[in-house]
N, C-alpha and C positions, 0 to 999 in steps of 0.2 A: 194696499189696505183693502181694496175691493176684493182682490183674490183671497185675502185672509178671511174676510167676512163670508165670502162664498163657501170656502171650505168648512168654516165653523158651522154655517147654516146647513150645509150638506150633512155634516156629522150628526147634528141634532135631528135632522129628518130621518137618517138611518136608524138612530137609537129609538126614535118614536115608532118607526115601522116595526122594529124588532119587538118592542114592548107591546105592540097591538096584536101580536100573534102568540098568545100563550101556549097553544098546542105545539107550535114549532119549538118553543123553548124547552119542551120536555123530550125532544128527540135526543137519542144518545148515539155516540160513536166512540168505541173504545179500541185502543191499540194495546195488545197484550202479548205475552210470550214467555219463553224460558231460554236461557243459554246454559248448557251443561257440557262439561268436558272432563275427561279423566285419563290418568296414566293407567294403562292396562297391562297385565301379565297373563299370558296363556301358556300352560305347560306344554301343549302339543297342538300345533296347527300344521297338519299334513306332514308330521314327522319332526318338526322343529319347535322349540320354545320361541316365544315372541314377546317383546315389550314395545308397546305402541300407544298412540293417542286414540281414544274412542269417544265419540260424543253421544249425548242423549241416553245416558244410562239410568240415572235417577228419574229425570223428567226428559221428555223428548225436546231437543233444541228446535224451537219453532217461533214464529210470530204470526199474529192474526189481527184481523179487523172484524169487529162485530158491532151491530147497531140495531136499533129498534125505533119504530114510530108509533105512537099511540093513535089508534083509529076510533076507539070508544073507551068507555070506562073499564071494559074487560078485555078488549081486543087490541093486539099489537101486531104490526108487520115487523118481521125480524130477518136478519141475514148474518152469516158468519163465514169468513174466508180465512183459511189457515194453511201456512206453508212451513215445511220442515227444511232445515239447513244444517250444514256441518261447520261449526265455528272454527274447526281446525284448518279448513281450506276456504271457507266462504262459499262453497258450492251448494247448489240446490240438492235437497235430499233425493228428488226424482227429477232428472233432467227432462226438460220439456213440459213439466207440469208446474205452472205458476202457483197453484194452490193444491198441492198434492195430497195434503192430509184430509181436507174436506172443503167444500164450497156449496152452500145451500141458502135458499130463501124460503120464507114461509109465513104462516099466520099462527099466532099464539093467543089462545083465549083461556082465561083463568078458570072458566067453568067447563068448557068443552074439550080442552086439550090443545095439542099442537100438530099442525100439518106442515111438513117441509118437503122440498124438492131439490135434487142436485146430487152431488157426490157426498156420501155420508157414511158414518159408522153404522153398524147394524144394531138392532135391538138386542140381539144375542150378546153382543159385547157390552153395550151401554147399560142394560138392566141386569144382566147376569154376570158377564165376564169380569166386571169391575169389582166383584166381591172375591176375586181369586188372587193368585200369587203375584201377578204383575203389580197390582195396587200396593201390596204390602212388602214385596221383595224386589221389585223392579222387573221389567221385561228382559233386560240384558242378561241377567243371571238367574232370575226367578221364574221366568216363563217355562212351561213344560217343554220338553225337547223339541226344538225346531218350531216352537209355538204351534204344535200339531193341532191343538184344539181352539186356536184363535182367541185366547184370553188376552193377548196383547193387541196393539192397535194396527196390526198388519193387514186386516181385511177391511176394505171399504167398497161401497157399492156405488157405481156410476149410474147416472140417469135413473135415480130411484125416488120413490115417493114413500114417506114415512108418516104414520099417525101415532101419536103418543097421548094417552089419556091423562087427565088431571088425576091427582091422588084422591082416593076415597078410603078413609080409615087406614092410611098407610099403604094401600095397594095401587099399583100402576100397571098398565099394560101398553104394549107397543107392537106394531106390525109394519112390515116394510116389503115393497116389491121393487126389484130392479129390472128394468127393461133391457133385454138382450139386443134388440134392434135388428134381428134377423128377419127379413121380409118373408112372409109365408109361414113362419114358425115362431110364434110368440114365446114359447118355452125355451128355445135354444138360446144359450148364453144368459138366461135370466137368473134372478136371485130371489129367494123368499126367506124372510126371517120374522120370528115372533118371540116375544118374551114377556114374563110377568115378574114383578118385583114387589116384595113386601118389606117395609121398614116400620117396625113398631118397638119403640124403646130400645133396649139393648140388642134386639134380634133383627137381622136382615136376611132375607132368603130370595134367591133369584133362580128362575127356570128359563132356559133359552133354547131356541131351535133355529138352525140355519141350513138352507139347501142352496148350493151353487151348481148351476147347470152349464155344461160345456156345449159347444157347437159341434159340427162335424169336423172340426179342426184336427188334423192328424199330427201325431208326434208329441202332444202335450195338451195343456189346458189353454184355450184360446185367450190370448192377452187382451182381445177386444170384447170379451164377455163382460157382463155387468160387474163382476168381481173376480179377483184371483186370490190365491191363498199363498202362504209362505212356502218356499221350496228349500229342501235340505236333504241330507242323506237319509233321513228317516222316511221320507215319502217320495223320493225321486223315482222309484219304480212305478208309482201310481199317478203320476201327473197327467196321464192320458185318460183319466177317469171320465165317464159320461156325466156322473154327478158326484159331488162331495157333500156329505151331510154331517153336521155337527149338532150334538145335543148335550146339554149340561145342566147340572144342579149344584148350586153353591149356597153356603150359609156362613154368617159370622155372628159371634155373640161377644158382647163387651162386658167385662167385669172390672169396673173402675178404670185403672190404667192399662189393663190387660185385655187384648182382643184375641179371640181364638176363632179359627175358620177351618172349614172342611170343603172339599170340592171334588166333583166327579164329572168326567166327560167321556163321550162316546163319539168316535169319528169313523165314518164309513165311506170307503171309496168303491163306487159301483162301476163296473166296466160297461162299455158299449161296443158297437161294431168297429170303431176306430181305435179302441184301446189296445195297449201293448201287454195287458195282463187279462186273465180269463175269469178268475174267481174274485168275489167281493172280499175286500180287505178291511179289517176292523182294528181300531186302536182304542183301548180303554185306559184311562188315566185316573188314578186315585191320589188325592193330595190333602195335606194338612198344614196349617201355618199358625203362627202366633206372633203378636207384636206387643211390645211393652214400652210405655213411656216412663223412663227412669226418672226424669225430671223435666222441667220446662224445655230445656234445650236438647235433651238427649233421648233418643228413641232407638230401640233395637228390635230386630225381627228375624225369624228363622222359619224354614219350611222344608218339607220333604214331599217328593212326588215319585210315583211309580207308574210307568207306562208299559203296557204289554200289547203286542200285535197278535193277530190271529194266525193260526196255522193254515195257510192257503197258498195257491200258486206254486206248489211243489216244496214249500218250506215246512219242515217238520219241527225245527227248533226255532220257534218264533222269537223275534227280537224283543228284548226287555231293556228298559232304561230306568235307572234309579238315580235320583238327584237330591242333594242337600244344598240349600241356599241360605246365606246369611246377609243381613244388611244392618249397618250402624250409621246413624245420622246425628250430626251436631248442628243445631240451628243457630247460626250467628245472629240472625234476625228473622223477622217474619218472611223475608224474601230470599235470604242467602243461607245456603246449607252446605256444610262439608260432609262428605260421605265416604264410607268404605263398604265394598261388597265382595263377597267370596262365594264360590260355588264349586262343587265337585260332582261329576257325573260318571257313572259306570254303566257301560252298555255290554250286552251279551246276546247270544243267539244270532239269527240270520234274517236278512230282509232282501228285497229285490233291488238290483242296481238300475242304472238309467235305461237299460235296454229292456226292462220289463221281464215278463215270464221267461224262465230259463237262465236269467242273469242273477243267480243267487250269490250274495256277498255277505261277509261278516258285518254285523252292526258295529258302528263306531260311535264314540261319544262326541257330543257337541252341546256345550252348556247353554241353557236358556235359548234365546234366539239371537244372541250376540255372535255366535260362531256358526251360523247357518252356511256361510260360504267358506269357513275355515275349520272344518271338523278335524278331530284328532285322527291320527293314523292307526290308533289302537282303540281299545274299549274304555279308556280312561282319559279324562280331561279335567284340569283345574284352572279356574279363572279368578283373578283378584283385581280390584280396581280401587283407586283413590281419586276422588274428584270433587269439583265444586259446581253447584247449580245456583243460578240467580233467576228469580222470577220478576217480571215487570208487567 
């Protein structure tokens, strides 16, 4: 009986202590994520058709922990940790990185904005890129070839500091600097990004800029630089660039249940003393998309993109890529969605191979960024998927 009274008394004391700390009661910790898997068909992967399982097509398969602590009536301390995984195998999306998608901590003030530090997405993506095809068509089959312009979630900045302003009449701005960590050369391996976003009624407009700097790493882009970018046959000859620059302008407009969007991007690979190519290479991409909510559970989307490379480094017939992408979704609930997606890409012209200057090869197709490591052996590729995604 004495033990029973002791435990009862202890419980009452713990409850009283919790009730006496109202600030602590407002702390938040949230577990969240998505599980997404699809049966996939590709018409040509290195010369052969393939049927296989692929994850993270509609939404990236991931889980995360985020939280906040109120410090005043306007100021909160925040953090967010997020890891990607493959539900087909249970493997980490990036071996050796516990929180590969991002991991940051910071302060958020409702008046002055948000300051965060850690591994993060860039303002270029968050404020501008999210108005593009990946949001409405998926990155797997809707991203521009090889995600050449970083509209998908492929680019993250390590050791970075980001400031994002609070909204003023629908306008927000953000700037980020990623430290390269090279002693004696602050610019080497660094990243800089800035973006503006306007949201006013049916109209949204985003402008973004991103510059990634290499070190004196020979043979490619230093994997220890603040950020790296997607690699595919579209840019394999330019991976040794001294700097990679991306600029973009995107807009969407909503008419009732119909959303229409346009986007443009300019990507520049500038050579340096260690680069395997001599002339600056430029890729321009023009795109348009539309998304229509047929009914509460049904939504359909479609888009077209055209990418053209510059004539440089001995190439006279510059590579060109045309892609048509479609997406159909049926929402079984607020959290569970069945989806089908399809895309066809046609490539023509020539580009540089992995050996850089002098290694001129025919451009081959690779739909979205789902086929970056499994390009077609020809200028054509078709990809279709049927899957299910659950958010939690």
